[in-house]
VMD Tcl script that draws the C-alpha trace (Angstrom):
set ca {
  {-23.75 7.01 -11.37}
  {-26.94 9.35 -10.39}
  {-26.63 13.23 -11.22}
  {-25.31 15.62 -8.68}
  {-27.65 17.90 -7.06}
  {-26.12 21.19 -6.52}
  {-27.99 22.39 -3.29}
  {-27.83 19.31 -1.67}
  {-24.56 17.24 -3.16}
  {-21.94 20.40 -2.78}
  {-20.69 20.78 0.43}
  {-17.38 22.97 2.16}
  {-15.01 21.10 3.91}
  {-15.97 22.18 7.22}
  {-19.52 21.49 6.57}
  {-18.40 17.92 5.87}
  {-16.41 17.53 8.93}
  {-19.26 18.46 11.11}
  {-21.34 16.55 9.32}
  {-19.98 13.82 8.44}
  {-22.02 10.97 9.84}
  {-25.37 12.28 8.09}
  {-23.62 12.85 4.74}
  {-22.26 9.22 4.62}
  {-25.71 8.00 5.88}
  {-27.89 9.93 2.65}
  {-24.62 8.84 0.33}
  {-25.61 5.65 1.38}
  {-29.67 5.89 0.44}
  {-29.43 8.25 -2.54}
  {-26.47 6.49 -3.85}
  {-25.74 10.62 -4.99}
  {-21.91 11.42 -5.30}
  {-20.64 14.41 -2.68}
  {-18.43 17.23 -4.16}
  {-16.46 18.26 -1.16}
  {-15.03 21.82 -1.66}
  {-11.92 23.32 -0.01}
  {-11.25 26.91 -0.22}
  {-14.41 27.28 -2.70}
  {-12.48 24.50 -5.53}
  {-13.44 20.74 -5.65}
  {-11.15 18.76 -3.42}
  {-12.78 15.34 -3.73}
  {-15.68 13.58 -4.35}
  {-17.37 10.67 -1.99}
  {-19.02 7.61 -3.79}
  {-20.23 4.66 -2.20}
  {-17.73 1.58 -2.36}
  {-20.03 -0.19 -4.82}
  {-19.91 3.09 -7.40}
  {-16.15 3.19 -6.61}
  {-15.69 -0.58 -7.88}
  {-18.38 0.24 -10.80}
  {-15.89 3.07 -11.91}
  {-13.19 1.18 -11.52}
  {-14.08 -2.08 -13.58}
  {-15.43 0.49 -16.25}
  {-11.85 2.23 -16.44}
  {-10.38 -1.16 -17.10}
  {-12.76 -2.19 -19.54}
  {-12.25 1.07 -21.40}
  {-8.41 0.53 -21.30}
  {-8.99 -3.32 -22.40}
  {-10.72 -1.75 -25.56}
  {-8.24 0.50 -26.22}
  {-5.58 -1.42 -25.89}
  {-7.52 -4.22 -28.60}
  {-7.74 -1.33 -30.94}
  {-4.41 -0.25 -30.95}
  {-2.97 -3.72 -31.24}
  {-5.46 -4.02 -34.43}
  {-3.72 -0.51 -35.86}
  {-0.44 -1.75 -35.44}
  {-1.38 -5.05 -36.74}
  {-0.54 -7.45 -33.80}
  {-3.24 -9.62 -34.87}
  {-3.65 -13.53 -35.61}
  {-6.04 -15.08 -37.95}
  {-8.44 -17.82 -36.40}
  {-6.23 -20.30 -38.19}
  {-3.17 -18.97 -36.63}
  {-4.96 -19.38 -32.96}
  {-6.83 -22.60 -33.86}
  {-3.42 -23.90 -35.03}
  {-1.89 -22.65 -31.63}
  {-4.61 -24.37 -29.62}
  {-4.34 -27.49 -30.93}
  {-0.48 -27.44 -30.80}
  {-0.70 -26.84 -27.07}
  {-3.40 -28.81 -26.00}
  {-4.01 -31.46 -28.75}
  {-7.55 -32.14 -30.70}
  {-10.86 -32.51 -28.58}
  {-11.64 -36.36 -28.47}
  {-15.48 -37.29 -29.60}
  {-17.56 -39.32 -26.51}
}
mol new
graphics top color blue
foreach p $ca { graphics top sphere $p radius 0.5 }
foreach p [lrange $ca 0 end-1] q [lrange $ca 1 end] { graphics top cylinder $p $q radius 0.2 }
display resetview
């Protein structure tokens, strides 16, 4: 995500309403998020759909890593031999050609 430029990327809700199509065009070109304020306080952040997807993907990845680390800490792990035994039991051994 590109950094926010205070002078250009923070806009009051009223200004955004009046110039929404212009802000959307600039967002598409610059890929810089736009912070929309309401009563002088941040109310929303506008990002491209691609950036939104990327942020969600990163969040899911971080959650999965944290889950894995918690499993390790709690002792919920399997040895290589245990995993291989389960796979062989379920799928059998690989046949050589």
